[in-house]
Phi, psi and omega in degrees: 000120186251142168201167185295129174294333177292326179296312173307308176304320177299315184290323174296328175299319177304307184294317174303317178294327186295323184286345183270351179289144179288166179302148182217153176258121184267132182262166177290156182235132184060018186057021183236008183264173177296170180299157185306142178237132186252115181191162169309160180325125184274002182307309186298323184285333173291322177300314181293325174295315175301322182297318176311308178298317184291331172296316186292316177298317180297314175294325180298310185288323179292326177297322178288318180287337174276340181279320187232125176282178180309316188295327178300324185285320176295321180293330184277359176103003177265155185273164176291336178295313183296317177307315181293328174293323179300320180298319179295320183293323176296325177294321180297311182298325179289326179287332177292313178303300183302327181289319175293320175300317185293320179297320178290318171302318185292334176271001183086008178270158173262117177291141174297146180272162175297146180265183164265147192226154172230109184254123178286084177211133177235354178217161177300328176298314180294323178296312182292326175294320176294326179300319187291321182293309183302312179297322178292329174290323179299313178306309185296329179292316177294321174294318183291327183284336184306327182287350180265339188286131182273331191259128177299329181289312179299317179305321179292315179296321177300308182303322181298320174294321178308310185305315178299315177299322175298318180295325169302314180293326174295318181291318183286321175308310184298320183296342182246018178081010178263149182290113185302313182262053182294324183243143181302329187231155169288163183257109175277140175233146180294162181303319183287324179295316179301310183298329179303318181280311186297323184291346176291336170279346183267118180262329180196141181238146176304141179288349177277350179293138178300146173290128178276150175281053181224160170214156185262137168288167173301142187282157179215126186242139168279118184262332178285168188294165177217145006280155176260189179212158175306138180087351181276150172279123181244150180255124181239133183240107173279149179297327172233127185284124179300142174264152181077194179276148179201172185229161172257118181253119185258146179233123178207126192057233182260006183270132170231128175217135185253136177228151175292140171299146186276328175188171175222138181204130184046044180081353177273135178256124176251129176219157184271128171298120178285164191284351181277349186284131176218131178074205181286116184237181186218148176230142177232158163265129183231163187278335180220180180252029179290338190077004179272102189267075174258169181310316184293334185271336188273124181264328181195155177130182003271147162267140182269124181234114186272126180239120180285122180292160173287168177301140178291148179232145178203160185267099182286354177285343179272098183238000182257000000 
């Protein structure tokens, strides 16, 4: 895997400079970042957090491509062209790992190592379907972390990786029959929300890895079928049933909307999908309907909900 030495040095200067900054208080972004954190510049921790996610994606693609040869994908209904795209995606994810590791090492930091993982996939179809979700989560992770980044240079580097992750998401969504550009906007998620999903694939990490400033929320699973659609009743199963009043807060693109549950039965929460949901969206159980997704307000989640968008409309009279 080759990349510019200048790029690695530039990244290392970002990290080194970051450690020298005085403490600062980071505020929430899009209402979906963790609670405000008072700590030295968080950029180095975000870099380790990004590397943790890239390790997961790197292992995910290499596991699948080592399990199934090209013919298995063709027999499953995928084209040889798409199989070649999967190889490029695996190459990209490895490149992201190498790039982030090099930057950390050049700055004198010890990069977090890859963990052990368990991916629920037994067929090429299951792998590609899961890949579309994992890539969507990667896009949400980089978007959500952007509000915490203090260095403009690092923000550019993260944005560069984000663009590639979005290309991966488009390729895999298209391969499983989902509309790649289902939403006008990408969906940012906070660090803890992303980790809550990603940690489900992690079975064990080296004890030498630095502790990341993240935590997993109580789990929330979509039990009803997917994809869903606006106006459809969905069933959500929390690991722990909330007590007292609570809401189901949906996040899709830059939209956040909280609705009251329609009913509860045997620990299952039923809610109607609001009309603004499009593409890969997320649902949380929250203590109130403010749309403010802080640690204190989130009771469980996020659950991933794929929502088929309505037919697109646009004004063809605007041609100038």
